[in-house]
C-alpha positions in Angstrom: -0.1 -4.8 -43.9 -1.6 -5.4 -40.4 -3.3 -8.7 -40.1 -6.2 -9.0 -37.6 -4.6 -12.1 -36.3 -1.6 -9.9 -35.5 -3.7 -7.6 -33.2 -3.5 -8.6 -29.6 -6.9 -9.1 -27.7 -6.6 -5.5 -26.2 -6.0 -4.2 -29.7 -9.1 -5.9 -31.0 -11.0 -4.4 -28.2 -9.6 -1.0 -29.3 -10.7 -1.7 -32.9 -14.2 -2.4 -31.7 -14.2 0.8 -29.6 -13.0 2.8 -32.6 -15.6 1.2 -34.8 -18.3 2.2 -32.4 -16.9 5.7 -32.3 -17.1 5.8 -36.1 -20.7 4.4 -36.1 -21.7 7.2 -33.6 -20.3 9.8 -36.0 -23.1 12.3 -36.8 -22.7 11.8 -40.7 -22.7 7.9 -40.5 -25.5 7.9 -37.9 -27.8 10.2 -40.0 -27.1 7.9 -43.1 -28.0 4.9 -41.1 -31.3 6.4 -39.9 -32.4 6.5 -43.7 -32.6 2.6 -43.5 -36.2 1.7 -42.9 -35.4 -1.8 -41.6 -32.9 -0.5 -39.0 -30.5 -3.3 -39.8 -28.0 -1.2 -41.8 -25.8 -0.7 -38.7 -25.4 -4.3 -37.9 -24.5 -5.1 -41.6 -22.1 -2.3 -41.7 -20.4 -3.3 -38.4 -20.0 -6.9 -39.8 -18.5 -5.6 -43.1 -16.1 -3.5 -41.1 -15.1 -6.4 -38.9 -14.5 -8.5 -42.0 -12.4 -5.8 -43.5 -10.4 -5.2 -40.3 -7.1 -6.0 -41.8 -7.6 -3.5 -44.7 -8.9 -0.9 -42.3 -6.1 -1.4 -39.7 -3.5 -1.2 -42.5 -4.4 2.5 -42.9 -2.9 3.2 -39.4 0.0 0.7 -39.7 2.7 3.2 -39.0 1.1 4.3 -35.7 0.3 0.8 -34.7 4.0 -0.2 -35.2 5.0 2.9 -33.2 2.6 1.8 -30.4 4.0 -1.7 -30.3 7.5 -0.3 -30.2 6.7 1.9 -27.3 5.3 -1.0 -25.5 8.4 -3.1 -26.2 10.6 -0.2 -25.0 8.8 0.0 -21.6 8.4 -3.8 -21.3 5.2 -5.6 -20.3 2.5 -2.9 -19.9 2.1 -1.8 -16.4 4.8 -4.1 -14.9 7.1 -1.2 -13.7 4.4 0.5 -11.9 2.9 -2.7 -10.3 6.3 -3.9 -9.2 7.2 -0.5 -7.7 3.9 -0.1 -6.1 4.5 -3.3 -4.0 8.0 -2.1 -3.0 7.0 1.5 -2.3 5.3 0.7 1.0 8.3 -1.2 2.2 10.8 1.3 0.9 9.2 4.3 2.4 8.3 2.6 5.8 11.6 0.8 6.3 13.9 3.9 6.5 11.2 5.7 8.5 10.8 3.1 11.0 14.6 2.4 11.2 15.3 6.1 11.7 12.7 6.5 14.4 13.9 3.4 16.3 17.6 4.5 15.9 16.8 7.9 17.4 14.9 6.5 20.3 17.7 3.9 21.0 20.6 6.4 20.7 18.8 8.9 22.9 18.0 6.3 25.5 21.5 4.7 25.3 23.3 8.2 25.8 20.9 9.1 28.5 21.6 5.8 30.4 25.3 6.3 29.9 25.2 9.8 31.4 22.8 9.0 34.3 24.2 5.6 35.3 27.7 5.2 34.1 28.0 2.0 36.1 25.2 0.3 34.3 26.5 -1.5 31.3 23.2 -1.4 29.5 23.8 1.9 27.7 26.6 0.5 25.4 24.5 -2.2 23.7 21.5 0.2 23.3 23.8 2.8 21.6 25.3 0.0 19.3 21.7 -1.1 18.4 20.9 2.6 17.7 23.8 3.0 15.3 22.9 -0.3 13.6 19.5 1.0 13.0 20.8 4.2 11.8 22.9 2.3 9.2 19.8 0.4 8.2 17.9 3.7 7.8 20.6 5.0 5.6 20.8 2.0 3.4 17.0 1.6 3.0 16.8 5.4 2.4 19.1 5.0 -0.5 17.2 2.1 -1.8 13.9 4.1 -1.5 15.5 6.9 -3.7 16.4 4.3 -6.3 12.9 2.8 -6.3 11.2 6.1 -6.5 13.4 7.2 -9.5 12.6 3.9 -11.1 9.0 4.3 -10.6 9.0 7.8 -12.0 10.9 6.6 -15.1 8.4 3.7 -15.5 5.5 6.1 -15.3 7.1 8.3 -18.0 7.4 5.2 -20.2 3.8 4.2 -19.5 2.7 7.9 -20.5 4.6 7.4 -23.8 2.8 4.1 -24.4 -0.5 5.8 -23.7 0.2 8.6 -26.2 1.3 6.1 -28.9 -1.9 4.1 -28.3 -4.0 7.2 -28.6 -2.2 8.3 -31.8 -2.9 4.8 -33.2 -6.6 4.9 -32.3 -7.0 8.4 -33.7 -5.3 7.4 -37.0 -7.4 4.1 -37.1 -10.5 6.2 -36.7 -9.6 9.1 -39.1 -7.7 7.2 -41.8 -9.2 3.8 -41.6 -12.6 3.2 -40.1 -14.4 6.4 -41.0 -13.3 6.3 -44.7 -14.2 2.7 -44.9 -17.7 3.2 -43.4 -18.3 6.2 -45.6 -17.3 4.3 -48.6 -19.8 1.5 -47.7 -22.7 3.9 -47.2 -24.8 4.3 -50.3 -27.1 7.4 -50.4 -30.1 5.4 -49.2 -28.2 3.5 -46.5 -29.7 0.3 -47.6 -26.3 -1.3 -47.9 
């Protein structure tokens, strides 16, 4: 059985959101309108909150699957956040290094051809090849980061699907049946 104390804060917020969806259900809403005092919704909401453990247990399998999906991915959002920070560096570093390498190599070889007596061409060519190596290494790193980001996003999508399945099960098998069972014909509660 799922205990309310076992729900994380974001899960409690999901419970409240699902409860609101259920209270907005047309059948429940019309039954609540039958209460002349208008306080039936508040009482029904408080009862549902008090019975949250019982209600959440109806979607226990989906909740455990949701938690397992989050554990498999790691901390929610960590892969995407980390990769986003590195993405700019990883994309720009090989690009800048490749452009600089091209400029230096062209300049170095032109200097070597036009003024063979000037020793300036050799060091420029060496710097160009060094930057070409940097571009190759950072290009490989960028491929790795992009793949890791893609895999992390796929994991985040699986977490989102598991969360949505849990919310749907919580609504359909937990909150709605509970609320319907609490509504007498007159909605006087």
